[in-house]
PASEBA-640638 format. One record per residue (C-alpha): residue number from 1; x, y, z. Coordinates in nm, 4 decimals, decimal comma, padded with zeros to 6 digits, always signed. Layout:
// residues N
seq  xx  yy  zz
NUM  X  Y  Z .
...
This chain:
// residues 256
seq  xx  yy  zz
1  -03,0014  +03,3445  -08,1539 .
2  -02,8459  +03,1617  -07,8678 .
3  -03,0589  +03,1547  -07,5492 .
4  -02,9917  +03,0261  -07,2140 .
5  -03,2887  +02,8255  -07,0510 .
6  -03,2822  +02,9474  -06,6909 .
7  -03,5496  +02,6471  -06,6100 .
8  -03,3701  +02,3198  -06,7751 .
9  -03,0117  +02,5240  -06,8118 .
10  -02,9718  +02,3818  -07,1830 .
11  -02,8524  +02,6026  -07,4334 .
12  -02,9440  +02,6157  -07,7282 .
13  -03,0460  +02,8632  -08,0938 .
14  -03,3882  +03,0105  -08,1013 .
15  -03,5730  +02,9807  -08,3703 .
16  -03,8376  +03,3179  -08,4704 .
17  -04,1147  +03,0464  -08,3728 .
18  -03,9950  +02,9907  -08,0267 .
19  -03,9409  +03,3790  -07,9504 .
20  -04,1018  +03,7185  -07,9791 .
21  -04,0632  +04,0662  -07,8228 .
22  -04,3636  +04,3254  -07,7818 .
23  -04,3455  +04,7021  -07,6809 .
24  -04,6843  +04,9040  -07,5992 .
25  -04,6615  +05,2766  -07,5434 .
26  -04,7991  +05,4209  -07,1900 .
27  -04,8979  +05,8025  -07,1914 .
28  -04,8655  +05,8828  -06,8336 .
29  -04,7891  +06,2146  -06,8475 .
30  -04,4518  +06,3814  -06,7150 .
31  -04,2623  +06,1269  -06,5042 .
32  -03,9509  +06,1810  -06,2874 .
33  -03,7238  +05,8659  -06,5032 .
34  -03,8066  +06,0268  -06,8080 .
35  -03,4637  +06,0759  -06,9871 .
36  -03,4139  +06,3154  -07,1577 .
37  -03,6596  +06,5201  -07,0152 .
38  -03,6883  +06,7759  -07,2455 .
39  -03,7693  +06,4935  -07,5457 .
40  -03,9134  +06,2401  -07,3718 .
41  -04,2750  +06,1861  -07,4064 .
42  -04,4118  +05,8908  -07,2871 .
43  -04,3528  +05,5792  -07,1012 .
44  -04,2310  +05,2544  -07,3722 .
45  -04,2790  +04,8988  -07,2292 .
46  -04,0851  +04,6198  -07,4229 .
47  -03,9684  +04,2684  -07,3645 .
48  -03,8826  +03,9380  -07,5043 .
49  -04,1023  +03,5926  -07,4609 .
50  -03,8944  +03,3029  -07,4834 .
51  -04,0169  +02,9028  -07,5266 .
52  -03,7538  +02,6813  -07,4401 .
53  -03,7107  +02,3845  -07,7367 .
54  -03,5730  +02,0975  -07,5261 .
55  -03,8857  +01,8367  -07,5998 .
56  -03,8532  +01,7615  -07,1870 .
57  -03,8893  +02,1587  -07,0885 .
58  -04,0137  +02,3840  -07,3355 .
59  -04,1392  +02,6615  -07,0322 .
60  -04,1371  +03,0724  -07,0763 .
61  -03,8761  +03,3048  -07,0161 .
62  -04,0056  +03,6354  -07,0025 .
63  -03,8004  +03,9653  -07,0010 .
64  -03,9230  +04,3071  -06,9505 .
65  -03,7866  +04,6579  -06,9825 .
66  -03,8815  +05,0322  -06,9426 .
67  -03,8157  +05,2900  -07,0613 .
68  -03,8216  +05,6620  -07,1999 .
69  -03,9903  +05,7052  -07,5785 .
70  -04,0946  +05,9371  -07,7993 .
71  -04,2304  +06,0109  -08,1616 .
72  -04,0619  +05,9608  -08,4459 .
73  -04,2247  +06,0111  -08,8035 .
74  -04,5234  +05,8789  -08,6019 .
75  -04,4504  +05,5875  -08,4748 .
76  -04,3502  +05,5303  -08,0919 .
77  -03,9922  +05,4800  -08,0496 .
78  -03,7747  +05,3882  -07,7176 .
79  -03,5357  +05,6048  -07,6965 .
80  -03,1921  +05,4883  -07,6855 .
81  -02,9721  +05,4476  -07,2913 .
82  -03,3274  +05,5329  -07,1386 .
83  -03,3991  +05,1832  -06,9814 .
84  -03,4058  +05,2623  -06,6164 .
85  -03,5923  +04,8872  -06,5692 .
86  -03,4701  +04,5977  -06,6891 .
87  -03,5567  +04,2353  -06,5414 .
88  -03,6534  +03,8712  -06,5766 .
89  -04,0401  +03,8963  -06,5004 .
90  -03,9731  +03,5045  -06,5068 .
91  -03,8933  +03,3196  -06,4141 .
92  -03,7526  +03,5534  -06,1872 .
93  -03,3968  +03,5236  -06,0332 .
94  -03,3419  +03,1266  -06,0174 .
95  -03,0232  +02,9210  -05,9974 .
96  -02,8473  +02,7153  -06,2375 .
97  -03,0398  +02,3562  -06,2451 .
98  -02,7472  +02,0377  -06,0867 .
99  -02,7954  +01,7344  -06,1076 .
100  -02,9106  +01,5341  -05,7994 .
101  -02,5485  +01,4928  -05,7257 .
102  -02,5299  +01,8006  -05,5451 .
103  -02,7176  +01,7613  -05,1322 .
104  -03,0436  +01,8993  -05,1462 .
105  -02,9740  +02,1026  -04,8330 .
106  -02,7282  +02,2793  -04,9960 .
107  -02,9434  +02,3123  -05,2920 .
108  -03,1841  +02,4500  -05,1400 .
109  -02,9887  +02,7033  -04,9272 .
110  -02,8607  +02,7965  -05,2819 .
111  -03,2443  +02,8187  -05,4588 .
112  -03,3568  +03,0209  -05,1418 .
113  -03,0251  +03,2648  -05,1888 .
114  -03,1770  +03,3900  -05,5888 .
115  -03,5158  +03,4049  -05,4885 .
116  -03,4595  +03,6701  -05,2562 .
117  -03,1274  +03,8647  -05,4448 .
118  -03,3603  +04,1131  -05,5718 .
119  -03,5667  +04,1229  -05,2310 .
120  -03,3240  +04,1505  -04,9847 .
121  -02,9216  +04,0925  -05,1299 .
122  -02,7841  +04,0580  -04,7815 .
123  -03,0000  +03,7708  -04,6799 .
124  -02,9187  +03,6221  -05,0003 .
125  -02,5681  +03,6607  -04,8874 .
126  -02,6105  +03,4899  -04,5732 .
127  -02,7561  +03,1898  -04,7339 .
128  -02,4628  +03,1863  -04,9621 .
129  -02,2268  +03,1639  -04,6827 .
130  -02,4276  +02,9155  -04,4674 .
131  -02,4628  +02,6904  -04,8158 .
132  -02,0500  +02,6991  -04,8343 .
133  -02,0277  +02,6005  -04,4719 .
134  -02,2033  +02,3053  -04,5411 .
135  -02,0208  +02,2278  -04,8367 .
136  -01,7314  +02,2211  -04,6526 .
137  -01,8120  +02,0088  -04,3800 .
138  -02,0087  +01,7918  -04,6144 .
139  -01,7589  +01,7562  -04,8810 .
140  -01,4092  +01,8189  -04,6705 .
141  -01,4951  +01,6915  -04,3792 .
142  -01,4204  +01,9192  -04,1681 .
143  -01,6402  +02,0837  -03,8626 .
144  -01,5031  +02,3549  -03,6786 .
145  -01,6380  +02,6578  -03,4820 .
146  -01,6652  +02,9000  -03,7434 .
147  -01,6704  +02,9087  -04,1197 .
148  -01,3415  +03,0710  -04,0362 .
149  -01,1657  +02,8768  -03,8749 .
150  -01,3202  +02,5567  -04,1473 .
151  -01,1428  +02,7750  -04,4029 .
152  -00,7738  +02,8365  -04,1987 .
153  -00,8529  +02,4562  -04,2476 .
154  -00,8297  +02,4375  -04,5800 .
155  -00,5320  +02,6536  -04,6436 .
156  -00,3370  +02,4378  -04,3943 .
157  -00,4428  +02,1023  -04,6275 .
158  -00,3211  +02,3109  -04,8645 .
159  -00,0055  +02,4308  -04,7648 .
160  +00,0611  +02,0278  -04,7108 .
161  -00,1184  +01,9732  -05,0140 .
162  -00,3671  +01,7531  -04,8633 .
163  -00,6937  +01,9167  -04,9862 .
164  -00,9430  +01,6863  -05,0829 .
165  -00,9817  +01,5687  -05,5126 .
166  -01,1628  +01,8514  -05,6653 .
167  -01,1125  +02,1396  -05,3991 .
168  -00,8715  +02,3907  -05,5461 .
169  -00,6179  +02,5761  -05,3410 .
170  -00,6655  +02,8771  -05,5622 .
171  -01,0669  +02,9255  -05,4602 .
172  -00,9677  +03,0071  -05,0765 .
173  -00,9756  +03,3331  -05,0916 .
174  -01,2742  +03,3457  -05,2522 .
175  -01,4422  +03,1808  -05,0124 .
176  -01,2599  +03,4263  -04,6950 .
177  -01,4634  +03,6691  -04,9271 .
178  -01,7991  +03,4940  -04,9369 .
179  -01,7931  +03,4252  -04,5649 .
180  -01,6701  +03,8382  -04,4819 .
181  -01,9899  +03,9555  -04,7094 .
182  -02,2084  +03,7105  -04,5545 .
183  -02,1348  +03,7898  -04,2394 .
184  -02,2754  +04,1825  -04,3373 .
185  -02,5941  +04,0326  -04,3630 .
186  -02,5922  +03,7951  -04,0957 .
187  -02,4829  +04,0706  -03,8242 .
188  -02,5334  +04,4239  -03,9129 .
189  -02,1905  +04,5776  -03,9853 .
190  -02,0012  +04,9285  -03,9935 .
191  -01,7387  +05,1332  -04,0654 .
192  -01,7053  +05,4755  -03,9575 .
193  -02,0495  +05,5080  -03,8136 .
194  -02,1857  +05,3966  -04,2055 .
195  -02,4426  +05,0603  -04,2400 .
196  -02,2385  +04,7843  -04,5075 .
197  -02,4756  +04,6655  -04,7708 .
198  -02,4902  +04,3873  -05,0168 .
199  -02,6146  +04,5098  -05,3555 .
200  -02,7500  +04,2415  -05,5929 .
201  -02,4531  +04,2370  -05,7899 .
202  -02,2011  +04,1302  -05,5555 .
203  -02,4988  +03,8880  -05,3672 .
204  -02,4506  +03,7688  -05,7809 .
205  -02,1078  +03,7100  -05,7548 .
206  -02,1280  +03,4980  -05,4392 .
207  -02,3751  +03,2542  -05,5934 .
208  -02,1308  +03,1763  -05,9071 .
209  -01,8818  +03,0987  -05,6166 .
210  -02,1660  +02,8460  -05,5158 .
211  -02,1978  +02,7479  -05,8509 .
212  -01,8238  +02,6836  -05,9313 .
213  -01,8330  +02,4826  -05,5995 .
214  -02,1130  +02,2492  -05,6811 .
215  -01,9607  +02,1518  -06,0423 .
216  -01,6087  +02,1177  -05,9332 .
217  -01,6542  +01,9121  -05,6530 .
218  -02,0277  +01,7173  -05,6255 .
219  -02,0575  +01,7351  -06,0358 .
220  -01,7628  +01,6122  -06,1236 .
221  -01,7643  +01,3623  -05,8331 .
222  -02,0618  +01,2131  -05,9445 .
223  -01,9842  +01,2400  -06,2941 .
224  -01,6490  +01,0285  -06,2346 .
225  -01,8448  +00,7441  -06,0578 .
226  -02,0424  +00,6986  -06,3053 .
227  -01,7831  +00,6915  -06,5511 .
228  -01,6135  +00,4459  -06,3139 .
229  -01,9095  +00,2006  -06,2295 .
230  -01,9743  +00,2494  -06,6114 .
231  -01,6606  +00,0962  -06,6667 .
232  -01,7010  -00,2349  -06,4370 .
233  -02,0001  -00,2942  -06,5394 .
234  -01,8733  -00,3448  -06,9200 .
235  -01,5780  -00,5634  -06,7410 .
236  -01,7932  -00,7439  -06,5477 .
237  -02,0300  -00,8167  -06,8980 .
238  -01,6870  -00,9797  -07,0278 .
239  -01,6122  -01,2238  -06,7726 .
240  -01,6349  -01,5524  -06,9453 .
241  -01,8917  -01,7536  -06,6687 .
242  -01,8638  -02,0634  -06,5268 .
243  -02,0826  -02,3753  -06,6194 .
244  -02,1197  -02,6363  -06,3327 .
245  -02,2270  -02,8682  -06,5317 .
246  -01,8409  -02,8974  -06,7184 .
247  -01,6663  -02,8225  -06,3924 .
248  -01,7765  -03,1417  -06,2544 .
249  -01,7264  -03,3174  -06,5580 .
250  -01,3174  -03,2124  -06,5418 .
251  -01,3323  -03,2966  -06,1736 .
252  -01,5030  -03,6801  -06,2731 .
253  -01,2333  -03,7333  -06,5188 .
254  -00,9158  -03,6258  -06,3416 .
255  -01,0313  -03,8983  -06,0966 .
256  -01,0840  -04,1648  -06,2870 .
């Protein structure tokens, strides 16, 4: 099976030796989550455990699910479409790994936003907003009074075709959307007396934008610098080296 390791970020094919399923039947009587209530008989706990195939990682990933179950032919089975909890138990909600090209302050905000996405989506969105502002100030060299002003300054540069290398004009509207959702977390917002909320799915979309900008801005710039440095190193190694003795000999011969 194909697998993306949340620890090291390596996509891989997992063999049977590194993959295992588990399931257990738990009898707790009737419970409110039973689906359908007239056929469900027990709680069905199931999950998977995967060991990363990357020799430098080899860490575990554990997913669990809670469903309704019933007995079929004397065997305990889970009921299709009855799962009411499905989540990653370990390593929990984590973002993608990125190389050191991404500055530590922004990457720390990103990681913290992922770590609390289930517990507090609003706080996660607020951290994503702060991460975006830090990126605009660091990568684009734009620092204004508010994030809105900074995004508008980017829009002006886009209109003048003067955006920094790697910054795509198409992402500006997405940045504004991230700012707006992040504001809900930073300041209580309401429409017609109803307090606005941020759900984990919305916060996850915001962090996906941060991931894209990390890759398009910092990682792309870092890899480009590495490639240029590698070429210059090769070119430097191929330059002929002058020999001081030969040079002196040629000078003496010319004077004679």
